C-alpha positions in Angstrom: 14.6 77.8 -21.6 16.3 78.8 -18.4 19.3 76.8 -17.1 18.5 74.6 -14.1 20.1 75.8 -11.0 22.6 73.2 -9.7 21.6 71.2 -6.6 23.3 72.2 -3.4 25.9 69.6 -2.4 23.8 68.3 0.5 21.0 67.5 -2.0 23.2 65.4 -4.3 23.0 61.7 -3.6 26.6 61.1 -4.6 27.8 63.4 -1.8 25.3 61.9 0.7 26.6 58.4 -0.1 30.2 59.6 0.2 29.6 61.2 3.6 27.6 58.2 4.8 30.5 55.9 3.7 32.9 58.0 5.8 30.6 58.0 8.8 30.1 54.2 8.6 33.9 53.7 8.4 34.4 56.0 11.4 31.7 54.0 13.3 33.4 50.7 12.5 37.0 51.8 13.0 37.3 51.5 16.8 35.8 48.0 16.7 37.9 46.9 13.8 41.0 48.3 15.5 40.1 46.3 18.6 39.8 43.2 16.4 43.2 44.0 14.8 41.8 44.2 11.2 41.2 46.8 8.6 38.0 47.5 6.8 39.2 45.7 3.6 40.2 42.7 5.8 36.7 42.8 7.3 35.2 42.6 3.8 37.4 39.6 3.0 36.3 37.9 6.2 32.7 38.3 5.1 33.3 37.0 1.6 35.0 33.9 3.0 32.2 33.6 5.6 29.7 33.4 2.8 31.8 30.7 1.1 35.2 29.5 2.3 37.9 28.5 -0.1 37.3 31.2 -2.7 40.0 32.2 -5.1 41.7 35.6 -4.9 40.0 36.5 -8.2 36.6 35.5 -6.9 37.1 37.5 -3.7 38.2 40.5 -5.8 35.2 40.2 -8.1 32.7 39.9 -5.2 34.1 43.1 -3.7 34.2 44.8 -7.2 38.0 45.2 -6.9 41.1 44.0 -8.8 42.9 40.9 -7.7 46.1 43.0 -7.1 44.1 45.0 -4.6 43.0 42.0 -2.6 46.4 40.1 -2.4 48.1 42.5 0.1 45.3 42.4 2.7 45.0 38.6 2.3 48.7 38.2 2.8 48.5 40.3 6.0 45.6 38.2 7.2 47.6 35.0 6.5 50.5 36.5 8.6 48.1 37.2 11.4 46.8 33.6 11.3 43.3 34.4 10.1 43.5 32.7 6.7 45.6 30.2 4.8 46.3 30.5 1.1 46.8 27.5 -1.1 47.3 26.9 -4.9 44.2 25.3 -6.4 44.7 21.6 -7.2 42.6 22.1 -10.4 44.5 25.1 -11.7 47.8 26.1 -10.1 47.4 29.7 -11.4 44.6 30.1 -8.9 45.1 30.8 -5.2 42.4 29.7 -2.9 41.9 31.3 0.5 40.5 29.5 3.6 39.5 30.8 7.0 41.5 29.4 9.9 39.8 28.6 13.2 41.0 32.0 14.4 39.6 33.7 11.3 36.3 32.0 11.6 36.0 33.1 15.3 36.9 36.7 14.2 34.2 36.5 11.4 31.6 35.5 14.0 32.8 38.2 16.4 32.7 40.9 13.6 28.9 40.5 13.1 28.4 43.0 15.9 29.3 45.8 13.5 25.8 45.7 11.9 24.3 46.1 15.3 26.6 48.9 16.2 25.6 50.7 12.9 22.0 50.2 13.7 22.4 51.6 17.2 24.5 54.6 16.0 22.2 55.5 13.2 19.1 55.1 15.3 17.6 52.8 12.7 16.4 49.2 13.4 17.7 46.3 11.3 14.6 46.3 9.1 15.1 50.0 8.2 18.7 49.4 7.4 17.8 46.4 5.2 15.1 48.4 3.3 17.7 51.1 2.7 20.3 48.5 1.6 17.8 47.0 -0.9 17.2 50.4 -2.4 20.9 51.1 -2.7 21.5 47.7 -4.2 18.8 48.3 -6.8 20.4 51.6 -7.7 23.8 50.0 -7.9 22.5 47.3 -10.2 20.9 49.8 -12.5 24.0 51.9 -12.7 26.1 48.7 -13.3 23.7 47.7 -16.1 24.0 51.2 -17.7 27.8 50.8 -17.5 27.7 47.3 -18.9 29.1 45.8 -15.7 26.2 43.6 -14.5 27.1 40.8 -12.1 
């Protein structure tokens, strides 16, 4: 049996996703810079926008990161007046994070990033959502194979 010829790099989904991630970050960067936040801080804003008062550990888990990775951006967000941190009254080992009024306003303002991506990619929101659903299904299948299901 003949050995299969390797796929060219541009035909490998891992490379396509990598390049797409870089392009999305480049698209978002000017808007995030204008808002005074980084991409990780944008993600934290969105997690808290889904449900305020989450713990550092819950935020990290939602973003598939370690708690130690989330703490520095959250501290910078607190210094910027976007969030406040507070020890949980139920378990003082847990630190809860709450959006401030300024943080909530920035979360609302940051929703334009999806529209900017849609415009830049030349895809409507339905097309982006369909692509996102496919990628989430792929991610879930890979996580299941790795024993890391949510």
